[in-house]
C-alpha positions in Angstrom: 26.9 78.3 112.1 23.1 77.1 113.8 23.0 74.4 115.9 19.8 72.7 117.2 19.1 70.2 119.7 16.0 68.5 119.1 14.1 65.6 121.3 17.4 65.5 123.5 17.1 62.6 126.3 20.0 61.5 128.5 19.6 58.8 131.0 21.8 57.5 133.6 20.4 54.2 135.0 16.9 55.1 136.1 18.0 58.6 136.5 16.8 61.2 133.9 19.3 64.1 133.3 17.6 65.2 130.2 14.2 64.9 128.8 13.2 65.7 125.5 14.8 68.8 125.4 14.8 71.2 122.4 17.3 74.1 122.0 18.3 76.3 119.5 21.8 78.3 119.4 22.0 80.8 116.8 24.7 82.4 115.0 25.6 86.3 116.2 23.5 85.8 119.4 24.1 85.0 123.1 21.9 82.5 124.6 22.0 82.2 128.4 21.4 78.7 130.0 20.0 79.2 133.3 19.2 76.3 135.9 19.5 74.6 139.3 22.4 72.7 140.1 21.1 69.1 138.8 19.0 70.7 136.5 20.7 68.9 133.4 22.7 72.0 132.3 26.0 70.1 132.5 24.6 67.2 131.0 23.0 69.0 128.0 26.3 70.8 127.1 28.2 67.6 127.4 26.1 66.3 124.8 26.9 69.0 122.7 30.5 69.0 122.9 30.7 65.3 122.3 31.2 63.9 126.0 28.2 62.3 126.2 26.0 60.7 123.2 21.9 61.2 123.6 19.7 58.5 124.3 17.2 60.1 122.2 17.2 62.8 120.1 19.7 64.7 117.5 21.8 67.5 117.2 21.7 69.5 114.0 24.4 71.7 112.3 22.8 74.4 110.0 19.8 72.1 109.5 21.9 68.8 108.9 22.2 66.1 111.6 25.4 65.2 113.1 26.7 62.4 115.3 29.4 62.9 117.5 31.8 59.9 118.9 33.7 62.2 121.0 34.6 65.7 122.0 37.1 65.8 119.0 34.0 65.2 116.8 32.7 68.2 118.3 35.7 70.3 117.6 36.1 69.3 114.4 32.4 70.5 113.6 32.8 73.8 115.0 32.0 73.6 118.9 34.3 74.7 121.8 33.8 74.7 125.5 35.5 77.1 127.7 35.5 75.6 130.9 35.0 77.2 134.2 38.4 75.9 135.6 41.1 76.7 133.2 43.1 73.9 131.4 46.4 75.7 131.0 50.1 74.4 131.7 51.3 77.4 133.9 55.1 77.2 132.7 54.0 77.0 129.0 53.9 80.4 127.3 50.4 81.4 126.0 51.4 80.4 122.5 52.2 77.0 123.6 49.1 76.5 125.5 47.3 77.3 122.3 48.8 75.2 120.0 48.7 72.1 123.0 47.6 69.0 120.9 47.4 71.0 117.4 50.8 72.1 117.1 51.7 73.9 113.6 55.0 72.0 112.7 58.0 73.0 110.2 60.7 71.4 108.5 61.4 68.1 110.1 58.2 68.1 111.9 59.4 70.2 114.4 57.4 73.0 116.5 56.8 76.0 114.5 56.5 78.5 117.5 56.9 81.4 114.8 53.6 80.4 113.3 52.0 79.6 116.5 52.8 83.2 117.6 51.5 84.7 114.3 48.1 83.0 114.5 47.7 84.0 117.9 48.5 87.9 117.3 45.8 87.4 114.4 43.1 86.2 116.9 43.9 88.7 119.1 43.8 91.5 116.9 40.3 90.2 115.3 38.6 90.0 118.8 40.4 92.5 121.0 41.6 90.0 123.4 45.2 91.7 123.8 47.0 88.8 125.4 51.0 88.6 124.9 51.9 85.2 122.9 55.4 85.0 124.6 54.0 85.6 128.3 54.0 82.5 130.7 50.7 81.6 132.0 51.5 81.4 135.6 52.4 85.2 135.4 49.2 86.5 134.1 46.0 87.2 135.9 42.8 85.4 135.9 41.4 87.5 133.5 44.0 87.4 131.0 44.1 83.3 131.4 40.6 83.1 130.9 41.3 85.2 127.5 43.8 82.2 126.7 41.3 79.7 127.0 38.9 81.7 124.6 42.1 81.9 122.1 42.7 78.2 122.3 38.8 77.6 121.1 39.1 80.0 118.4 42.3 78.7 117.2 40.5 75.4 116.6 38.3 77.2 114.4 35.2 77.2 116.8 31.6 79.2 115.4 30.1 77.8 118.8 31.6 78.8 122.2 30.0 77.5 125.6 31.2 79.7 128.2 30.8 78.0 131.5 30.4 80.0 134.6 32.9 82.4 132.7 32.9 85.2 135.7 33.1 83.0 138.5 37.1 84.1 139.4 36.8 87.8 137.7 36.7 91.2 139.8 33.7 93.6 138.4 36.2 95.5 136.3 37.3 92.2 134.5 33.7 91.3 134.0 33.2 94.4 132.3 36.3 93.8 130.5 34.9 90.1 129.3 31.5 91.2 128.1 33.1 93.4 126.0 35.2 90.3 124.4 31.7 88.1 124.5 29.9 91.3 122.3 32.8 91.0 120.1 32.4 87.2 119.4 28.8 87.8 118.6 29.2 90.9 116.5 31.6 88.7 114.3 29.0 85.9 113.8 29.9 83.6 116.7 27.1 81.7 118.6 27.5 81.6 122.3 26.1 79.6 125.2 26.5 81.5 128.5 26.1 79.1 131.6 25.8 81.1 135.2 24.0 81.4 138.2 24.3 85.1 138.0 21.0 86.4 136.9 22.0 90.0 136.9 25.1 88.9 134.4 22.9 86.8 132.4 20.2 89.7 132.0 22.8 92.2 130.5 24.6 90.3 128.4 22.2 87.3 127.0 20.2 88.1 123.8 18.3 85.0 124.8 17.4 83.1 127.9 16.4 79.5 128.4 15.8 78.0 131.6 15.8 74.1 132.7 14.6 72.7 135.5 14.7 68.8 136.4 16.2 68.1 132.8 13.1 69.8 130.8 13.1 73.4 129.2 10.5 75.2 131.4 10.9 79.0 130.1 12.5 80.8 127.5 12.2 84.9 127.0 13.8 88.2 125.9 16.1 89.4 128.8 14.8 93.0 128.2 11.1 91.8 129.3 12.1 89.6 132.1 13.6 90.2 135.8 15.8 88.4 138.3 12.6 87.5 140.4 10.9 86.2 137.0 14.0 84.3 136.1 14.7 82.9 139.5 11.1 81.4 140.1 11.3 79.8 136.9 14.9 78.4 137.9 13.7 76.6 141.3 9.8 76.3 140.7 8.9 79.0 143.7 9.3 82.5 144.8 12.8 83.5 145.9 13.8 86.4 147.9 17.1 88.4 147.2 16.8 90.7 150.1 19.3 89.4 153.1 17.1 90.4 156.4 19.6 90.9 159.2 18.8 92.1 162.8 20.3 95.8 163.4 24.0 95.7 163.6 25.1 95.4 167.4 28.6 93.8 167.8 29.6 92.9 170.9 33.1 91.7 172.3 35.8 90.2 170.0 35.3 86.7 168.9 38.5 86.5 166.7 41.5 88.4 166.6 44.3 88.2 164.3 47.6 90.0 165.1 50.2 90.7 162.4 49.8 87.2 161.2 52.4 85.8 158.5 51.3 82.5 156.9 53.6 80.3 154.1 52.2 78.5 151.1 53.5 74.6 150.9 56.6 76.1 148.5 57.5 78.3 151.6 56.2 81.3 149.6 54.4 84.0 151.8 50.6 83.8 151.2 49.6 86.1 153.8 51.6 88.9 154.7 51.6 90.4 158.2 47.7 90.9 157.9 45.7 91.8 161.4 42.0 91.5 161.4 39.1 91.1 164.2 35.6 89.5 164.2 33.1 90.8 167.0 29.9 88.9 168.1 26.9 89.4 166.2 28.6 90.8 163.3 29.5 89.4 159.6 33.0 90.5 158.1 33.2 89.6 154.8 36.6 89.3 152.7 36.4 90.1 149.1 39.4 89.4 146.6 40.0 87.7 143.6 41.2 84.0 144.7 44.7 83.4 144.9 45.5 86.5 147.2 45.8 84.4 150.4 42.6 84.1 151.4 42.6 80.1 151.0 46.0 79.9 153.3 44.2 82.7 155.9 41.1 80.4 156.5 43.2 77.2 157.1 45.4 78.9 159.3 42.3 80.0 161.5 40.9 76.3 161.4 44.2 75.0 162.6 44.8 73.3 159.1 48.0 75.4 158.2 50.7 76.5 160.4 51.0 80.2 161.3 54.6 81.1 160.6 54.5 84.5 162.6 51.9 86.5 164.5 49.2 85.1 166.7 45.4 84.0 166.6 42.8 84.8 169.6 39.8 83.3 170.1 37.5 84.9 173.0 40.8 86.4 174.3 42.8 83.1 174.3 46.0 82.3 172.2 44.7 79.3 169.9 47.7 80.0 167.3 49.0 76.5 167.7 45.6 74.9 168.8 44.7 71.6 166.9 41.4 71.2 164.6 40.0 69.4 167.0 40.6 71.4 169.5 39.2 74.5 168.2 36.1 72.5 167.0 35.4 71.8 170.6 35.5 75.4 171.3 32.9 76.1 169.3 34.7 77.2 166.0 32.6 76.1 162.7 34.2 75.8 159.4 32.6 75.4 155.8 35.5 75.0 153.6 35.5 76.5 150.3 35.6 73.2 148.4 33.4 70.9 149.8 34.8 67.9 147.6 38.2 68.0 149.0 37.8 69.2 152.4 34.2 69.0 153.1 32.8 65.9 152.7 33.7 62.2 151.5 31.6 61.4 148.3 31.6 57.8 148.7 30.0 57.8 152.2 26.7 58.2 153.2 24.7 61.1 154.2 24.9 59.8 157.9 28.5 58.9 158.0 29.4 63.0 156.5 27.2 64.0 159.0 29.1 62.8 161.9 32.8 63.4 160.5 33.7 65.5 162.9 31.7 64.3 165.9 31.8 60.4 165.3 33.7 60.1 169.1 31.3 62.4 170.7 29.2 60.5 173.7 26.0 61.2 171.5 27.3 59.2 168.9 29.9 56.6 170.3 30.3 54.6 173.4 33.7 53.3 173.7 34.9 51.7 170.2 31.4 51.4 168.8 29.7 54.0 166.9 25.7 54.3 167.7 24.5 53.9 164.3 20.8 54.4 165.1 21.7 58.2 167.1 23.3 58.6 164.3 20.8 57.9 161.7 18.1 59.6 163.8 20.0 62.6 164.2 20.7 62.9 160.7 17.3 62.6 159.7 16.6 65.7 162.0 19.2 67.8 160.4 18.1 67.0 156.6 14.5 68.1 157.7 15.9 71.1 159.3 18.3 72.2 156.7 16.0 71.0 153.9 18.8 68.7 152.6 16.9 66.7 149.8 18.1 63.5 149.9 16.1 59.9 149.1 17.7 58.8 152.7 20.2 59.3 155.3 22.0 56.0 153.6 22.1 57.7 150.2 25.9 58.5 148.8 26.5 62.0 149.5 28.2 62.2 146.2 24.9 61.6 144.5 23.2 64.8 145.9 23.2 68.0 143.9 26.3 70.3 144.6 23.3 72.5 146.5 22.3 69.5 148.9 25.9 68.7 149.5 26.4 72.1 150.3 23.5 72.3 152.6 25.0 68.9 154.4 28.1 70.5 155.2 26.6 73.5 156.6 23.9 71.5 158.6 27.0 69.4 160.2 28.8 73.0 161.5 25.9 75.0 162.4 23.6 72.3 164.0 25.9 72.7 167.0 26.8 75.2 170.2 29.4 77.6 168.1 30.8 81.3 168.6 33.0 81.6 165.4 31.7 80.6 162.0 34.4 80.4 159.4 33.0 80.1 155.8 34.9 79.9 152.6 33.0 80.3 149.4 29.8 79.2 151.1 27.6 79.5 148.0 30.2 78.7 144.9 28.3 77.2 142.0 25.0 77.5 143.6 21.8 78.0 142.3 19.6 81.0 143.6 17.5 78.7 146.0 20.5 77.3 147.6 22.0 80.5 148.0 19.2 81.9 149.5 19.0 79.2 152.1 22.5 79.3 153.3 22.7 83.1 153.4 19.6 82.8 155.7 21.5 80.4 158.0 24.5 82.6 158.2 22.8 85.6 159.2 20.9 83.6 161.7 24.5 82.5 163.3 25.4 86.4 163.4 21.8 87.5 164.7 22.4 85.0 167.6 25.5 86.1 168.4 28.2 84.2 166.7 30.8 86.0 164.9 31.1 85.0 161.3 33.8 85.4 158.8 33.1 84.8 155.3 35.6 84.8 152.0 34.0 84.8 148.7 34.8 85.8 145.1 31.4 86.7 144.6 31.4 90.4 145.3 27.5 90.5 145.3 27.5 88.1 148.2 30.2 90.1 150.6 28.1 93.2 149.8 24.5 91.5 150.7 26.1 89.9 153.8 28.9 91.8 155.3 28.6 94.3 158.1 32.2 95.2 157.5 34.5 94.2 154.0 37.8 94.0 154.0 39.8 93.5 150.7 42.7 91.3 150.4 45.4 91.6 147.8 48.6 89.7 147.5 48.4 88.5 151.0 47.6 91.6 152.4 44.5 93.6 153.8 44.7 96.8 151.0 41.4 98.3 152.3 38.1 98.4 154.6 34.5 99.5 154.1 31.7 100.0 156.5 29.0 98.3 155.0 26.4 99.2 157.8 26.2 102.9 156.6 24.2 103.0 153.5 25.5 101.5 150.1 29.0 100.5 149.5 30.8 101.8 146.4 31.0 98.5 144.4 33.7 99.9 142.1 36.1 101.3 144.8 36.0 97.5 146.2 36.8 96.1 142.8 39.6 98.3 142.4 40.8 97.4 145.4 40.3 93.8 144.5 42.8 94.6 141.5 45.4 96.4 143.6 44.7 99.6 142.3 44.7 102.2 145.3 41.9 104.3 146.2 
């Protein structure tokens, strides 16, 4: 099945999200779709999947115009989307998740799970997905859960699959396995749209690449004839550097010491299991690992958001195990949270209000019960300039900024003051290459001026590019350590450690 988007324009008030977009998706082909945050990729795919109706233009399937009144129409037309954030019920089996909403029934309209299991096995066999229909979702690794999402779409007879940031939570080995699945789907005649900000991956897996910028298609090409720099420049409209330039490694005293720390989840299960680590002045320590292996709980404990069950946390030699969030903040601990929307900003607040969320009480911005908004606004204007935050004004709602500019806002708030330790969780998650380049520069600047920097990221390339030392977490423990200052680190060995395979 071939799909053509012809002259698609979509507006939200005065904002033009897509402008006269022409895009062709062909059967038996992987189309790579690249673009900055806010470039219009998601809007365009939401039009294709029936969530939005275009203001202008049309969608053609095999040359015939179609109109979707909702996602159900798109699914019935053979278009399915595999979302970045899985939409699975953890306590249900694979088969139960796959048929949810379109359940096969037998006598007296009872659920026919036997038929569901058989249909899942048939899809498994046809595309080499290898998923147990009876396995509970909560027992499966994320790579297998993603396969379940693909099975769900195929079960509904999709001929066009939209894959939204499909490798975001996968280990390097799982990425290779996933690419084999994508190739099998392509070879079976499916049309695939592969949305990602990972240029190396799209160059490897795509048969054709389209680049969208400011709502328009600005470039197309053959991945065999393109390189990362050319694609990045098309995406952001300027040259982008992929090299992380750091001063020579010269670590100083211990800034952070974590001693035999155990941390519990909200359900009292062990999230971090007797972990010890250190971060020195003038170094970046990267923690690699598939998300869900205790990294989030570790960051929360280090920044005062979660209680430490046992062990000790030392900062510049002082025990801060039970210190409050504000106390750590005043000591010079900066925290870039892994989820900017949940813990880093308030979307309905202005840029200026967000910039002083954790310093509104400071004498620079407050006199008694009153906030000095003139001082806040002036300081925010400086931050937006210094950190290249692209906003109409300091009074604009933070939620209306692009993802990259929201992240820059959080980074600016944390790094524009005197700090000694920077704790960053997923600092560039979901960002385009331009925003990634900028935030990496700021983190390296913190390191080069003597801060200790601890980064947790599921992006292995980011860990490799930034880190002086690399730790790997698996099931709440540090299972491996790599020295990144002495030549090339074995990426395969790190990937195996991330999957819990001993060296």
